N, C-alpha and C positions, 0 to 999 in steps of 0.2 A: 694889479686888479685880478680877481679870481676868474677862473673859467666860467663860473656862473654869470658874472657880470659881463664878461666879454661876449658870451653867447647871447645874453639878453640884449646886448647892443645890436648884434647881427640880426636876431629875430625881430627886433623893433623895426629895423630898416627893411627887412624882407616881408613884413607882415602883409602889406598890400598885395604883393605878388602871390603869397601863399593863399590869400583869400580868393584871388581870381582863379587859382588852380583848384579850389575846393578843398584844400588840405585842412584849413582851420575849421571849417564847418563840420567836416566829417569826423575829426577828432573830438570836437566839443559834443557832438551828438552822441558819440560812444560814451563819453564821460558822463553826460546827463543820464543816459540809459543805465549805466552801471551804478551810478549814485542812487537812482530811483529804485533799482532792484535791491540794493543793499540797505537803503535807509527809508524807503517808502516815498510816496508821491507828494507828501505834505511839505512844501518848501519851508514853512516855518519851523518844522521839526527835523530838517535835514540840511545841516550846514554845508556839507559837501555839494549838494545839489544847488544850494543858493550860490555858491562860488562859481559853479559851472554855468549857471544861468546868467550870472553877471558877465562872465567871459563871452557867452553867446550874444548878449546884447551889445557888448563892446565890439563884437565882430559883425554887427548889423544882421544877425540871424532873425528871420521872421518868427513871430510868436507861434505860428502854426507848426513850424519845425520843432520848436522847443516842446510844445504840448505833445506832439507825436512821440518824441524821444522819451518823455516822461511816461507816457502810456505804454510804450514798448517795454520800458523797464519794470513797470508794475504788473505787466501781463494783460493789460486792457486791450492792447493791440498785438497782433502777431509780429514777430521780428526775430533777429538773430539773438542768441544767448551768448553774451560776451563774458569771458573769464579774465580776471586780472592776474597777470604774471609779471615777475621782475627777473630780468637777466642781469648778470654781472660779468664784467670782463676788464680787459686792459687795452689801452690804445698806445699810440706812438709815445716813446719816452717813458713808458711805464705808468702812464696816466690811468687812473681808476675811472671806470665807466659803469653807470647804473642805468638800466633801460627799463622803463615802465611800459607794459604792453596790455592792450585789451584785445582779445582774440576769440574767435569761434573755432579755432583749430590750432592747438598748441604745437603739434608735431610740425605743421607747415611753417608756423611762425618761428620756432626756435631754429629750424634749418635755415630759413632765409636770413635771420639775424646773424647767425654764425657765419654765413657766407659773406654778408656785408662787412663784418668785422675782419674776416680773413683777407678780403680784397682791399682793405684800406688800412693796413698796418696794425690791426688789432687781433685779439683772440678772446674767445669765451672763457670765463673762469667758473669755478665752483660756487655754489650758493653760499653766500656769506663772506666771500673773499674781499669785497670792497664796501659792502653796505655800511659797515661800522665807521667808515671815513666821512659819512654824510650826516647832517642834522636836518630834520624837517622844519621848515620855516614858511611863513607867509610872505609873499612878495606882491607889491602893488607898484606899477609904473604909471607915471603921469607926465604928459608933455609939458615942456617948460613954458609954453605960451599961455598956460592956464593960471599959473600962480607964481609968486616970487619965492625964491628958495627959503628966505627967512620966515615967511608966513607958513609955508608948508612944514618946515622944520618944527616950528612951535606947535602947529596943529597935530602932527603925528606923534611927537614926543609926549605931548600932554595926554594923548590917547593910549600910550603904552608901547609905541614902536621902538625897536632896538637900534635902527640905523637909517640914515638917509644918504644914499650915494648919488652923486651928481655926474651925469653923463652929458654928452654933447647936446643932445636934443631932448632929454627927458630925465626925470628924477626916479630913483628906485628906492622904495620904502621896504624895509625888512622888519618882520615882526615874529614874535613867538607864536606857537599854535594857540595858546590861551588868549592872546591879545589880538589875533588876526581879525575877528569879527568886529571888535570895538574900533580898531583903526580903520577898517573898511567903512564902517558906519560914519565915522568922523569925516572921512574923505567925501563920502556921498552927501553928507550933511552940508558941505560947502559947495555943492553942485559941481564938483569936479568930475571929469569923465576919464577914468583910468584906461590906459591902452592895454593893460594886462593886470589881471587879478588871479592869483593862483597860490596853491600850496606847493612848495618845491623842496628839493633836497640841496642844501648848500654844503660844499666841502669844508671840512675843518682844517685842511692843509692843502697846498697846491704844488704842482710840479711845473717848473719853468721849461718852456719849449723854445728851441731855436727856430729860425725862419722855416727851414725845411720841414721839421716835425710839426710846426704850427700849421703849415699848409695841409699836410696830411691829416692832422687832427680835425681841422675845420671841414675838410672833405668828408671825413668819416662821420662827423656830427650831422652834416647835411644829408648824407646817404641814409643814416639811421632815421632821422626825422621825416624823411620822404616816404618811409615805409608806412603803409596804411594802418597797420596794427600797432605801431609805436606811438604811444601817447606823449611821453616825455623822455628826454635823454639828459643825464646829469654827468658831469665830468670834473675832475679837479686839476685841469690845466691852467697855466698862467702864461700869458703872452705879453711881451713888452709893448708899450703903446706905439713905439715907432715901427715895430714889426707889424702890428695890427693895421696901422695906417697904410703901410706899403702894400699889404695884401688887399685891403679894402679898395685901394686905388686902382687895382688891376681890372 
């Protein structure tokens, strides 16, 4: 199972904790603000903002918070001006790491991200060093208590999905960029409530990690995602199921 799927499992489990800590809302607000600034405040004409608002609703964000984030993005309300930046680097075992950031101070953020990498077995790379290893896809996760696997498989494949992965507690649907909206509408049409709806970067190949490197890698991922300016972290690691279970049990 790829690093994307492994990390999706971890994030699924820690989602409630993140929400309590305010991490989820803060990152979604930034995403809505950036999406509104780049594509305008009309949700019907801005697919990126639609996806961000879907994520906001899944995280139980109040409508007022969403509206303020949109208005800050369009300039109707004062707020920070966030700039999108991507950093690339390497983690334990030579894993490739792609870090998506929204920041109001690039100098501060790059310094802090470099420090996090250095303290956790990684290092910053040059622009373009690992980006080519990832493909942009749509991902939708749905808890298993909402629908049977066979019914969901038929639904999403008919809508154009590329794959349906089965995890312990949830299903993970992968789509192309072109079919993401269609698949999302099909899921919503069945009154299903996704736990995650996002555009993500999926590695085209993976690097296997032993238990020691896996621990270091997961610690690095956690540290990066805990940074307020970091929106998403993508990596191409692979961890054997038995190793993952041993780490999760600690």
